[in-house]
mmCIF file of the N, C-alpha and C atoms, coordinates in Angstrom:
data_MODEL
# 
_entry.id   MODEL 
# 
loop_
_atom_site.group_PDB 
_atom_site.id 
_atom_site.type_symbol 
_atom_site.label_atom_id 
_atom_site.label_alt_id 
_atom_site.label_comp_id 
_atom_site.label_asym_id 
_atom_site.label_entity_id 
_atom_site.label_seq_id 
_atom_site.pdbx_PDB_ins_code 
_atom_site.Cartn_x 
_atom_site.Cartn_y 
_atom_site.Cartn_z 
_atom_site.occupancy 
_atom_site.B_iso_or_equiv 
_atom_site.pdbx_formal_charge 
_atom_site.auth_seq_id 
_atom_site.auth_comp_id 
_atom_site.auth_asym_id 
_atom_site.auth_atom_id 
_atom_site.pdbx_PDB_model_num 
ATOM 1   N N  . UNK A 1 1  ? -10.817 -3.345  -20.623 1.00 0.00 ? 1  UNK A N  1 
ATOM 2   C CA . UNK A 1 1  ? -10.968 -2.087  -19.874 1.00 0.00 ? 1  UNK A CA 1 
ATOM 3   C C  . UNK A 1 1  ? -10.089 -2.209  -18.726 1.00 0.00 ? 1  UNK A C  1 
ATOM 4   N N  . UNK A 1 2  ? -9.672  -3.270  -18.325 1.00 0.00 ? 2  UNK A N  1 
ATOM 5   C CA . UNK A 1 2  ? -8.902  -3.594  -17.063 1.00 0.00 ? 2  UNK A CA 1 
ATOM 6   C C  . UNK A 1 2  ? -7.581  -3.258  -17.296 1.00 0.00 ? 2  UNK A C  1 
ATOM 7   N N  . UNK A 1 3  ? -7.195  -4.105  -18.531 1.00 0.00 ? 3  UNK A N  1 
ATOM 8   C CA . UNK A 1 3  ? -5.913  -3.892  -19.008 1.00 0.00 ? 3  UNK A CA 1 
ATOM 9   C C  . UNK A 1 3  ? -5.403  -2.374  -19.359 1.00 0.00 ? 3  UNK A C  1 
ATOM 10  N N  . UNK A 1 4  ? -6.350  -1.837  -19.795 1.00 0.00 ? 4  UNK A N  1 
ATOM 11  C CA . UNK A 1 4  ? -6.001  -0.271  -20.258 1.00 0.00 ? 4  UNK A CA 1 
ATOM 12  C C  . UNK A 1 4  ? -6.032  0.619   -18.811 1.00 0.00 ? 4  UNK A C  1 
ATOM 13  N N  . UNK A 1 5  ? -6.861  0.099   -18.044 1.00 0.00 ? 5  UNK A N  1 
ATOM 14  C CA . UNK A 1 5  ? -6.684  0.746   -16.584 1.00 0.00 ? 5  UNK A CA 1 
ATOM 15  C C  . UNK A 1 5  ? -5.105  0.635   -15.954 1.00 0.00 ? 5  UNK A C  1 
ATOM 16  N N  . UNK A 1 6  ? -4.527  -0.485  -16.140 1.00 0.00 ? 6  UNK A N  1 
ATOM 17  C CA . UNK A 1 6  ? -3.514  -0.994  -15.267 1.00 0.00 ? 6  UNK A CA 1 
ATOM 18  C C  . UNK A 1 6  ? -2.126  -0.252  -16.256 1.00 0.00 ? 6  UNK A C  1 
ATOM 19  N N  . UNK A 1 7  ? -2.384  -0.222  -17.923 1.00 0.00 ? 7  UNK A N  1 
ATOM 20  C CA . UNK A 1 7  ? -1.336  0.439   -18.435 1.00 0.00 ? 7  UNK A CA 1 
ATOM 21  C C  . UNK A 1 7  ? -1.338  1.942   -17.922 1.00 0.00 ? 7  UNK A C  1 
ATOM 22  N N  . UNK A 1 8  ? -2.411  2.301   -17.597 1.00 0.00 ? 8  UNK A N  1 
ATOM 23  C CA . UNK A 1 8  ? -2.616  3.814   -17.361 1.00 0.00 ? 8  UNK A CA 1 
ATOM 24  C C  . UNK A 1 8  ? -1.816  3.965   -16.012 1.00 0.00 ? 8  UNK A C  1 
ATOM 25  N N  . UNK A 1 9  ? -2.097  3.257   -15.179 1.00 0.00 ? 9  UNK A N  1 
ATOM 26  C CA . UNK A 1 9  ? -1.278  3.508   -14.106 1.00 0.00 ? 9  UNK A CA 1 
ATOM 27  C C  . UNK A 1 9  ? 0.176   2.980   -14.096 1.00 0.00 ? 9  UNK A C  1 
ATOM 28  N N  . UNK A 1 10 ? 0.659   2.372   -14.664 1.00 0.00 ? 10 UNK A N  1 
ATOM 29  C CA . UNK A 1 10 ? 1.903   2.143   -15.081 1.00 0.00 ? 10 UNK A CA 1 
ATOM 30  C C  . UNK A 1 10 ? 2.593   3.191   -15.804 1.00 0.00 ? 10 UNK A C  1 
ATOM 31  N N  . UNK A 1 11 ? 1.776   4.175   -16.790 1.00 0.00 ? 11 UNK A N  1 
ATOM 32  C CA . UNK A 1 11 ? 2.119   5.141   -17.618 1.00 0.00 ? 11 UNK A CA 1 
ATOM 33  C C  . UNK A 1 11 ? 2.599   6.247   -16.601 1.00 0.00 ? 11 UNK A C  1 
ATOM 34  N N  . UNK A 1 12 ? 1.647   6.456   -15.329 1.00 0.00 ? 12 UNK A N  1 
ATOM 35  C CA . UNK A 1 12 ? 1.509   7.725   -14.527 1.00 0.00 ? 12 UNK A CA 1 
ATOM 36  C C  . UNK A 1 12 ? 3.020   7.306   -13.397 1.00 0.00 ? 12 UNK A C  1 
ATOM 37  N N  . UNK A 1 13 ? 3.122   6.405   -13.096 1.00 0.00 ? 13 UNK A N  1 
ATOM 38  C CA . UNK A 1 13 ? 4.439   5.981   -12.446 1.00 0.00 ? 13 UNK A CA 1 
ATOM 39  C C  . UNK A 1 13 ? 5.764   6.381   -13.188 1.00 0.00 ? 13 UNK A C  1 
ATOM 40  N N  . UNK A 1 14 ? 5.641   5.682   -14.468 1.00 0.00 ? 14 UNK A N  1 
ATOM 41  C CA . UNK A 1 14 ? 6.812   5.690   -15.348 1.00 0.00 ? 14 UNK A CA 1 
ATOM 42  C C  . UNK A 1 14 ? 7.211   7.249   -15.527 1.00 0.00 ? 14 UNK A C  1 
ATOM 43  N N  . UNK A 1 15 ? 6.224   8.012   -15.956 1.00 0.00 ? 15 UNK A N  1 
ATOM 44  C CA . UNK A 1 15 ? 6.385   9.755   -16.196 1.00 0.00 ? 15 UNK A CA 1 
ATOM 45  C C  . UNK A 1 15 ? 6.823   10.393  -14.918 1.00 0.00 ? 15 UNK A C  1 
ATOM 46  N N  . UNK A 1 16 ? 6.125   9.792   -13.861 1.00 0.00 ? 16 UNK A N  1 
ATOM 47  C CA . UNK A 1 16 ? 6.798   10.422  -12.517 1.00 0.00 ? 16 UNK A CA 1 
ATOM 48  C C  . UNK A 1 16 ? 8.180   10.428  -12.493 1.00 0.00 ? 16 UNK A C  1 
ATOM 49  N N  . UNK A 1 17 ? 8.437   8.786   -12.560 1.00 0.00 ? 17 UNK A N  1 
ATOM 50  C CA . UNK A 1 17 ? 10.159  8.483   -12.521 1.00 0.00 ? 17 UNK A CA 1 
ATOM 51  C C  . UNK A 1 17 ? 11.061  9.219   -13.603 1.00 0.00 ? 17 UNK A C  1 
ATOM 52  N N  . UNK A 1 18 ? 10.280  9.752   -14.795 1.00 0.00 ? 18 UNK A N  1 
ATOM 53  C CA . UNK A 1 18 ? 11.193  10.355  -15.555 1.00 0.00 ? 18 UNK A CA 1 
ATOM 54  C C  . UNK A 1 18 ? 11.430  11.829  -15.242 1.00 0.00 ? 18 UNK A C  1 
ATOM 55  N N  . UNK A 1 19 ? 10.309  12.533  -14.755 1.00 0.00 ? 19 UNK A N  1 
ATOM 56  C CA . UNK A 1 19 ? 10.371  13.649  -14.251 1.00 0.00 ? 19 UNK A CA 1 
ATOM 57  C C  . UNK A 1 19 ? 11.119  13.971  -13.226 1.00 0.00 ? 19 UNK A C  1 
ATOM 58  N N  . UNK A 1 20 ? 11.621  12.665  -12.332 1.00 0.00 ? 20 UNK A N  1 
ATOM 59  C CA . UNK A 1 20 ? 12.035  12.807  -11.069 1.00 0.00 ? 20 UNK A CA 1 
ATOM 60  C C  . UNK A 1 20 ? 13.714  12.366  -11.691 1.00 0.00 ? 20 UNK A C  1 
ATOM 61  N N  . UNK A 1 21 ? 13.746  12.057  -12.586 1.00 0.00 ? 21 UNK A N  1 
ATOM 62  C CA . UNK A 1 21 ? 15.474  11.775  -13.025 1.00 0.00 ? 21 UNK A CA 1 
ATOM 63  C C  . UNK A 1 21 ? 15.378  10.218  -12.733 1.00 0.00 ? 21 UNK A C  1 
ATOM 64  N N  . UNK A 1 22 ? 14.500  9.278   -12.339 1.00 0.00 ? 22 UNK A N  1 
ATOM 65  C CA . UNK A 1 22 ? 15.062  8.056   -11.782 1.00 0.00 ? 22 UNK A CA 1 
ATOM 66  C C  . UNK A 1 22 ? 15.235  7.080   -12.848 1.00 0.00 ? 22 UNK A C  1 
ATOM 67  N N  . UNK A 1 23 ? 14.435  7.342   -14.105 1.00 0.00 ? 23 UNK A N  1 
ATOM 68  C CA . UNK A 1 23 ? 14.210  6.240   -15.112 1.00 0.00 ? 23 UNK A CA 1 
ATOM 69  C C  . UNK A 1 23 ? 14.656  7.305   -16.383 1.00 0.00 ? 23 UNK A C  1 
ATOM 70  N N  . UNK A 1 24 ? 14.803  6.565   -17.488 1.00 0.00 ? 24 UNK A N  1 
ATOM 71  C CA . UNK A 1 24 ? 15.150  6.941   -18.566 1.00 0.00 ? 24 UNK A CA 1 
ATOM 72  C C  . UNK A 1 24 ? 13.789  6.737   -19.299 1.00 0.00 ? 24 UNK A C  1 
ATOM 73  N N  . UNK A 1 25 ? 13.613  7.604   -20.351 1.00 0.00 ? 25 UNK A N  1 
ATOM 74  C CA . UNK A 1 25 ? 12.402  7.721   -21.487 1.00 0.00 ? 25 UNK A CA 1 
ATOM 75  C C  . UNK A 1 25 ? 12.209  6.118   -21.886 1.00 0.00 ? 25 UNK A C  1 
ATOM 76  N N  . UNK A 1 26 ? 13.377  5.584   -21.995 1.00 0.00 ? 26 UNK A N  1 
ATOM 77  C CA . UNK A 1 26 ? 13.416  4.304   -22.804 1.00 0.00 ? 26 UNK A CA 1 
ATOM 78  C C  . UNK A 1 26 ? 12.493  2.994   -21.877 1.00 0.00 ? 26 UNK A C  1 
ATOM 79  N N  . UNK A 1 27 ? 13.285  3.614   -20.558 1.00 0.00 ? 27 UNK A N  1 
ATOM 80  C CA . UNK A 1 27 ? 13.039  2.441   -19.543 1.00 0.00 ? 27 UNK A CA 1 
ATOM 81  C C  . UNK A 1 27 ? 11.055  2.642   -19.136 1.00 0.00 ? 27 UNK A C  1 
ATOM 82  N N  . UNK A 1 28 ? 11.056  3.902   -19.289 1.00 0.00 ? 28 UNK A N  1 
ATOM 83  C CA . UNK A 1 28 ? 9.186   4.338   -19.255 1.00 0.00 ? 28 UNK A CA 1 
ATOM 84  C C  . UNK A 1 28 ? 8.282   3.963   -19.955 1.00 0.00 ? 28 UNK A C  1 
ATOM 85  N N  . UNK A 1 29 ? 9.237   3.688   -21.126 1.00 0.00 ? 29 UNK A N  1 
ATOM 86  C CA . UNK A 1 29 ? 7.939   3.253   -22.450 1.00 0.00 ? 29 UNK A CA 1 
ATOM 87  C C  . UNK A 1 29 ? 8.127   1.736   -22.447 1.00 0.00 ? 29 UNK A C  1 
ATOM 88  N N  . UNK A 1 30 ? 8.500   0.912   -21.328 1.00 0.00 ? 30 UNK A N  1 
ATOM 89  C CA . UNK A 1 30 ? 8.002   -0.727  -21.270 1.00 0.00 ? 30 UNK A CA 1 
ATOM 90  C C  . UNK A 1 30 ? 9.463   -1.419  -21.147 1.00 0.00 ? 30 UNK A C  1 
ATOM 91  N N  . UNK A 1 31 ? 10.504  -0.676  -21.035 1.00 0.00 ? 31 UNK A N  1 
ATOM 92  C CA . UNK A 1 31 ? 12.043  -1.286  -20.501 1.00 0.00 ? 31 UNK A CA 1 
ATOM 93  C C  . UNK A 1 31 ? 12.044  -1.378  -19.202 1.00 0.00 ? 31 UNK A C  1 
ATOM 94  N N  . UNK A 1 32 ? 10.896  -1.638  -18.177 1.00 0.00 ? 32 UNK A N  1 
ATOM 95  C CA . UNK A 1 32 ? 11.349  -1.895  -16.812 1.00 0.00 ? 32 UNK A CA 1 
ATOM 96  C C  . UNK A 1 32 ? 12.130  -2.943  -16.683 1.00 0.00 ? 32 UNK A C  1 
ATOM 97  N N  . UNK A 1 33 ? 12.972  -2.609  -15.538 1.00 0.00 ? 33 UNK A N  1 
ATOM 98  C CA . UNK A 1 33 ? 14.107  -3.469  -15.294 1.00 0.00 ? 33 UNK A CA 1 
ATOM 99  C C  . UNK A 1 33 ? 13.318  -4.223  -13.970 1.00 0.00 ? 33 UNK A C  1 
ATOM 100 N N  . UNK A 1 34 ? 14.119  -5.365  -13.534 1.00 0.00 ? 34 UNK A N  1 
ATOM 101 C CA . UNK A 1 34 ? 13.225  -6.037  -12.387 1.00 0.00 ? 34 UNK A CA 1 
ATOM 102 C C  . UNK A 1 34 ? 13.164  -5.299  -11.154 1.00 0.00 ? 34 UNK A C  1 
ATOM 103 N N  . UNK A 1 35 ? 14.346  -4.104  -10.810 1.00 0.00 ? 35 UNK A N  1 
ATOM 104 C CA . UNK A 1 35 ? 14.016  -3.473  -9.781  1.00 0.00 ? 35 UNK A CA 1 
ATOM 105 C C  . UNK A 1 35 ? 12.807  -2.523  -9.818  1.00 0.00 ? 35 UNK A C  1 
ATOM 106 N N  . UNK A 1 36 ? 12.575  -1.823  -10.978 1.00 0.00 ? 36 UNK A N  1 
ATOM 107 C CA . UNK A 1 36 ? 11.558  -1.077  -11.539 1.00 0.00 ? 36 UNK A CA 1 
ATOM 108 C C  . UNK A 1 36 ? 10.424  -1.616  -10.872 1.00 0.00 ? 36 UNK A C  1 
ATOM 109 N N  . UNK A 1 37 ? 10.215  -2.749  -11.565 1.00 0.00 ? 37 UNK A N  1 
ATOM 110 C CA . UNK A 1 37 ? 8.967   -3.662  -11.272 1.00 0.00 ? 37 UNK A CA 1 
ATOM 111 C C  . UNK A 1 37 ? 8.669   -3.623  -9.987  1.00 0.00 ? 37 UNK A C  1 
ATOM 112 N N  . UNK A 1 38 ? 9.604   -4.164  -8.999  1.00 0.00 ? 38 UNK A N  1 
ATOM 113 C CA . UNK A 1 38 ? 9.577   -4.096  -7.683  1.00 0.00 ? 38 UNK A CA 1 
ATOM 114 C C  . UNK A 1 38 ? 9.004   -2.923  -7.056  1.00 0.00 ? 38 UNK A C  1 
ATOM 115 N N  . UNK A 1 39 ? 9.579   -2.097  -7.692  1.00 0.00 ? 39 UNK A N  1 
ATOM 116 C CA . UNK A 1 39 ? 9.524   -0.501  -7.184  1.00 0.00 ? 39 UNK A CA 1 
ATOM 117 C C  . UNK A 1 39 ? 8.128   0.189   -7.638  1.00 0.00 ? 39 UNK A C  1 
ATOM 118 N N  . UNK A 1 40 ? 7.522   -0.284  -8.455  1.00 0.00 ? 40 UNK A N  1 
ATOM 119 C CA . UNK A 1 40 ? 5.933   -0.175  -8.961  1.00 0.00 ? 40 UNK A CA 1 
ATOM 120 C C  . UNK A 1 40 ? 5.156   -0.627  -8.097  1.00 0.00 ? 40 UNK A C  1 
ATOM 121 N N  . UNK A 1 41 ? 5.258   -2.073  -7.844  1.00 0.00 ? 41 UNK A N  1 
ATOM 122 C CA . UNK A 1 41 ? 4.362   -2.703  -7.026  1.00 0.00 ? 41 UNK A CA 1 
ATOM 123 C C  . UNK A 1 41 ? 4.576   -1.957  -5.920  1.00 0.00 ? 41 UNK A C  1 
ATOM 124 N N  . UNK A 1 42 ? 5.130   -1.599  -5.244  1.00 0.00 ? 42 UNK A N  1 
ATOM 125 C CA . UNK A 1 42 ? 5.624   -0.806  -3.833  1.00 0.00 ? 42 UNK A CA 1 
ATOM 126 C C  . UNK A 1 42 ? 4.785   0.238   -3.890  1.00 0.00 ? 42 UNK A C  1 
ATOM 127 N N  . UNK A 1 43 ? 5.338   1.004   -5.103  1.00 0.00 ? 43 UNK A N  1 
ATOM 128 C CA . UNK A 1 43 ? 4.246   2.512   -5.198  1.00 0.00 ? 43 UNK A CA 1 
ATOM 129 C C  . UNK A 1 43 ? 2.999   2.283   -5.492  1.00 0.00 ? 43 UNK A C  1 
ATOM 130 N N  . UNK A 1 44 ? 2.336   1.116   -5.944  1.00 0.00 ? 44 UNK A N  1 
ATOM 131 C CA . UNK A 1 44 ? 1.026   0.875   -5.995  1.00 0.00 ? 44 UNK A CA 1 
ATOM 132 C C  . UNK A 1 44 ? 0.347   0.798   -4.511  1.00 0.00 ? 44 UNK A C  1 
ATOM 133 N N  . UNK A 1 45 ? 1.133   0.021   -3.850  1.00 0.00 ? 45 UNK A N  1 
ATOM 134 C CA . UNK A 1 45 ? 0.445   -0.442  -2.226  1.00 0.00 ? 45 UNK A CA 1 
ATOM 135 C C  . UNK A 1 45 ? 0.754   1.301   -1.624  1.00 0.00 ? 45 UNK A C  1 
ATOM 136 N N  . UNK A 1 46 ? 1.906   1.976   -1.882  1.00 0.00 ? 46 UNK A N  1 
ATOM 137 C CA . UNK A 1 46 ? 1.938   3.163   -0.770  1.00 0.00 ? 46 UNK A CA 1 
ATOM 138 C C  . UNK A 1 46 ? 1.194   4.252   -1.298  1.00 0.00 ? 46 UNK A C  1 
ATOM 139 N N  . UNK A 1 47 ? 0.336   4.336   -2.552  1.00 0.00 ? 47 UNK A N  1 
ATOM 140 C CA . UNK A 1 47 ? -0.117  5.195   -3.053  1.00 0.00 ? 47 UNK A CA 1 
ATOM 141 C C  . UNK A 1 47 ? -1.792  5.020   -3.277  1.00 0.00 ? 47 UNK A C  1 
ATOM 142 N N  . UNK A 1 48 ? -2.191  3.659   -2.746  1.00 0.00 ? 48 UNK A N  1 
ATOM 143 C CA . UNK A 1 48 ? -3.259  2.937   -3.307  1.00 0.00 ? 48 UNK A CA 1 
ATOM 144 C C  . UNK A 1 48 ? -4.608  4.415   -2.869  1.00 0.00 ? 48 UNK A C  1 
ATOM 145 N N  . UNK A 1 49 ? -4.335  4.753   -1.616  1.00 0.00 ? 49 UNK A N  1 
ATOM 146 C CA . UNK A 1 49 ? -5.376  5.626   -1.252  1.00 0.00 ? 49 UNK A CA 1 
ATOM 147 C C  . UNK A 1 49 ? -5.265  7.053   -1.436  1.00 0.00 ? 49 UNK A C  1 
ATOM 148 N N  . UNK A 1 50 ? -4.422  7.566   -2.190  1.00 0.00 ? 50 UNK A N  1 
ATOM 149 C CA . UNK A 1 50 ? -3.858  9.129   -2.393  1.00 0.00 ? 50 UNK A CA 1 
ATOM 150 C C  . UNK A 1 50 ? -3.605  9.032   -3.995  1.00 0.00 ? 50 UNK A C  1 
ATOM 151 N N  . UNK A 1 51 ? -3.837  7.916   -4.922  1.00 0.00 ? 51 UNK A N  1 
ATOM 152 C CA . UNK A 1 51 ? -3.474  7.739   -6.125  1.00 0.00 ? 51 UNK A CA 1 
ATOM 153 C C  . UNK A 1 51 ? -4.142  9.066   -7.066  1.00 0.00 ? 51 UNK A C  1 
ATOM 154 N N  . UNK A 1 52 ? -5.018  9.806   -6.534  1.00 0.00 ? 52 UNK A N  1 
ATOM 155 C CA . UNK A 1 52 ? -5.869  10.923  -7.355  1.00 0.00 ? 52 UNK A CA 1 
ATOM 156 C C  . UNK A 1 52 ? -4.613  12.131  -7.531  1.00 0.00 ? 52 UNK A C  1 
ATOM 157 N N  . UNK A 1 53 ? -3.581  12.034  -6.381  1.00 0.00 ? 53 UNK A N  1 
ATOM 158 C CA . UNK A 1 53 ? -2.888  12.896  -6.650  1.00 0.00 ? 53 UNK A CA 1 
ATOM 159 C C  . UNK A 1 53 ? -1.699  13.177  -8.065  1.00 0.00 ? 53 UNK A C  1 
ATOM 160 N N  . UNK A 1 54 ? -2.072  12.094  -8.494  1.00 0.00 ? 54 UNK A N  1 
ATOM 161 C CA . UNK A 1 54 ? -1.093  11.699  -9.614  1.00 0.00 ? 54 UNK A CA 1 
ATOM 162 C C  . UNK A 1 54 ? -1.914  12.069  -11.030 1.00 0.00 ? 54 UNK A C  1 
ATOM 163 N N  . UNK A 1 55 ? -3.027  12.197  -10.805 1.00 0.00 ? 55 UNK A N  1 
ATOM 164 C CA . UNK A 1 55 ? -4.110  12.466  -11.963 1.00 0.00 ? 55 UNK A CA 1 
ATOM 165 C C  . UNK A 1 55 ? -4.320  14.199  -12.267 1.00 0.00 ? 55 UNK A C  1 
ATOM 166 N N  . UNK A 1 56 ? -4.639  14.562  -13.207 1.00 0.00 ? 56 UNK A N  1 
ATOM 167 C CA . UNK A 1 56 ? -5.083  15.990  -13.665 1.00 0.00 ? 56 UNK A CA 1 
ATOM 168 C C  . UNK A 1 56 ? -6.540  15.879  -12.979 1.00 0.00 ? 56 UNK A C  1 
ATOM 169 N N  . UNK A 1 57 ? -7.236  15.138  -12.971 1.00 0.00 ? 57 UNK A N  1 
ATOM 170 C CA . UNK A 1 57 ? -8.836  14.927  -12.400 1.00 0.00 ? 57 UNK A CA 1 
ATOM 171 C C  . UNK A 1 57 ? -8.533  13.612  -11.428 1.00 0.00 ? 57 UNK A C  1 
ATOM 172 N N  . UNK A 1 58 ? -8.192  13.986  -10.071 1.00 0.00 ? 58 UNK A N  1 
ATOM 173 C CA . UNK A 1 58 ? -8.132  13.173  -9.078  1.00 0.00 ? 58 UNK A CA 1 
ATOM 174 C C  . UNK A 1 58 ? -9.418  12.263  -8.827  1.00 0.00 ? 58 UNK A C  1 
ATOM 175 N N  . UNK A 1 59 ? -10.751 12.634  -9.888  1.00 0.00 ? 59 UNK A N  1 
ATOM 176 C CA . UNK A 1 59 ? -11.327 11.702  -9.469  1.00 0.00 ? 59 UNK A CA 1 
ATOM 177 C C  . UNK A 1 59 ? -11.578 10.608  -10.925 1.00 0.00 ? 59 UNK A C  1 
ATOM 178 N N  . UNK A 1 60 ? -10.648 10.755  -11.432 1.00 0.00 ? 60 UNK A N  1 
ATOM 179 C CA . UNK A 1 60 ? -10.297 9.904   -12.812 1.00 0.00 ? 60 UNK A CA 1 
ATOM 180 C C  . UNK A 1 60 ? -9.289  8.590   -12.141 1.00 0.00 ? 60 UNK A C  1 
ATOM 181 N N  . UNK A 1 61 ? -8.940  8.497   -10.942 1.00 0.00 ? 61 UNK A N  1 
ATOM 182 C CA . UNK A 1 61 ? -7.909  7.743   -10.490 1.00 0.00 ? 61 UNK A CA 1 
ATOM 183 C C  . UNK A 1 61 ? -8.660  6.261   -10.523 1.00 0.00 ? 61 UNK A C  1 
ATOM 184 N N  . UNK A 1 62 ? -7.878  5.268   -10.430 1.00 0.00 ? 62 UNK A N  1 
ATOM 185 C CA . UNK A 1 62 ? -8.753  3.858   -10.126 1.00 0.00 ? 62 UNK A CA 1 
ATOM 186 C C  . UNK A 1 62 ? -8.811  3.817   -8.611  1.00 0.00 ? 62 UNK A C  1 
ATOM 187 N N  . UNK A 1 63 ? -9.799  3.147   -8.252  1.00 0.00 ? 63 UNK A N  1 
ATOM 188 C CA . UNK A 1 63 ? -10.615 2.828   -6.838  1.00 0.00 ? 63 UNK A CA 1 
ATOM 189 C C  . UNK A 1 63 ? -8.728  2.315   -6.480  1.00 0.00 ? 63 UNK A C  1 
ATOM 190 N N  . UNK A 1 64 ? -8.927  2.542   -4.749  1.00 0.00 ? 64 UNK A N  1 
ATOM 191 C CA . UNK A 1 64 ? -8.038  1.799   -3.990  1.00 0.00 ? 64 UNK A CA 1 
ATOM 192 C C  . UNK A 1 64 ? -8.037  0.322   -4.153  1.00 0.00 ? 64 UNK A C  1 
ATOM 193 N N  . UNK A 1 65 ? -9.237  0.011   -4.325  1.00 0.00 ? 65 UNK A N  1 
ATOM 194 C CA . UNK A 1 65 ? -9.257  -1.612  -4.357  1.00 0.00 ? 65 UNK A CA 1 
ATOM 195 C C  . UNK A 1 65 ? -8.953  -2.225  -5.538  1.00 0.00 ? 65 UNK A C  1 
ATOM 196 N N  . UNK A 1 66 ? -8.936  -1.515  -6.700  1.00 0.00 ? 66 UNK A N  1 
ATOM 197 C CA . UNK A 1 66 ? -8.523  -1.872  -7.995  1.00 0.00 ? 66 UNK A CA 1 
ATOM 198 C C  . UNK A 1 66 ? -6.881  -2.028  -7.978  1.00 0.00 ? 66 UNK A C  1 
ATOM 199 N N  . UNK A 1 67 ? -6.426  -0.735  -7.146  1.00 0.00 ? 67 UNK A N  1 
ATOM 200 C CA . UNK A 1 67 ? -4.875  -0.678  -7.131  1.00 0.00 ? 67 UNK A CA 1 
ATOM 201 C C  . UNK A 1 67 ? -4.357  -1.599  -6.109  1.00 0.00 ? 67 UNK A C  1 
ATOM 202 N N  . UNK A 1 68 ? -4.860  -2.080  -5.415  1.00 0.00 ? 68 UNK A N  1 
ATOM 203 C CA . UNK A 1 68 ? -4.438  -3.023  -4.183  1.00 0.00 ? 68 UNK A CA 1 
ATOM 204 C C  . UNK A 1 68 ? -4.652  -4.477  -5.035  1.00 0.00 ? 68 UNK A C  1 
ATOM 205 N N  . UNK A 1 69 ? -5.447  -4.542  -5.699  1.00 0.00 ? 69 UNK A N  1 
ATOM 206 C CA . UNK A 1 69 ? -5.393  -5.835  -6.734  1.00 0.00 ? 69 UNK A CA 1 
ATOM 207 C C  . UNK A 1 69 ? -4.621  -5.968  -7.536  1.00 0.00 ? 69 UNK A C  1 
ATOM 208 N N  . UNK A 1 70 ? -4.534  -5.113  -8.044  1.00 0.00 ? 70 UNK A N  1 
ATOM 209 C CA . UNK A 1 70 ? -3.302  -5.214  -9.341  1.00 0.00 ? 70 UNK A CA 1 
ATOM 210 C C  . UNK A 1 70 ? -2.396  -5.319  -8.599  1.00 0.00 ? 70 UNK A C  1 
ATOM 211 N N  . UNK A 1 71 ? -1.721  -4.733  -7.432  1.00 0.00 ? 71 UNK A N  1 
ATOM 212 C CA . UNK A 1 71 ? -0.645  -4.990  -6.631  1.00 0.00 ? 71 UNK A CA 1 
ATOM 213 C C  . UNK A 1 71 ? -0.105  -6.630  -6.469  1.00 0.00 ? 71 UNK A C  1 
ATOM 214 N N  . UNK A 1 72 ? -1.100  -7.016  -6.069  1.00 0.00 ? 72 UNK A N  1 
ATOM 215 C CA . UNK A 1 72 ? -1.487  -8.433  -5.404  1.00 0.00 ? 72 UNK A CA 1 
ATOM 216 C C  . UNK A 1 72 ? -1.149  -9.540  -6.761  1.00 0.00 ? 72 UNK A C  1 
ATOM 217 N N  . UNK A 1 73 ? -1.758  -8.975  -7.810  1.00 0.00 ? 73 UNK A N  1 
ATOM 218 C CA . UNK A 1 73 ? -1.415  -9.822  -8.832  1.00 0.00 ? 73 UNK A CA 1 
ATOM 219 C C  . UNK A 1 73 ? -0.217  -9.682  -9.509  1.00 0.00 ? 73 UNK A C  1 
ATOM 220 N N  . UNK A 1 74 ? 0.413   -8.575  -9.211  1.00 0.00 ? 74 UNK A N  1 
ATOM 221 C CA . UNK A 1 74 ? 2.013   -8.311  -9.729  1.00 0.00 ? 74 UNK A CA 1 
ATOM 222 C C  . UNK A 1 74 ? 3.034   -9.307  -9.061  1.00 0.00 ? 74 UNK A C  1 
ATOM 223 N N  . UNK A 1 75 ? 2.430   -9.054  -7.565  1.00 0.00 ? 75 UNK A N  1 
ATOM 224 C CA . UNK A 1 75 ? 3.410   -9.949  -6.666  1.00 0.00 ? 75 UNK A CA 1 
ATOM 225 C C  . UNK A 1 75 ? 3.438   -11.549 -6.450  1.00 0.00 ? 75 UNK A C  1 
ATOM 226 N N  . UNK A 1 76 ? 2.452   -11.968 -7.368  1.00 0.00 ? 76 UNK A N  1 
ATOM 227 C CA . UNK A 1 76 ? 2.056   -13.328 -7.578  1.00 0.00 ? 76 UNK A CA 1 
ATOM 228 C C  . UNK A 1 76 ? 3.074   -14.014 -8.510  1.00 0.00 ? 76 UNK A C  1 
# 
């Protein structure tokens, strides 16, 4: 379940990047560059407390604690 939640958060980030024209669809589907990985980790930390704004149902967003732990894991 934890892996699924991490994938879901990564998808939210990637799809937002495609909509904004920052990434290609190919990159969003798993071809993250090292720069994108760094940006994703920063995005997690910057949005940990407001992640609900990226979800159709804000209550479905992961907890800030989960997001921060995931960002920390990615930084190691």
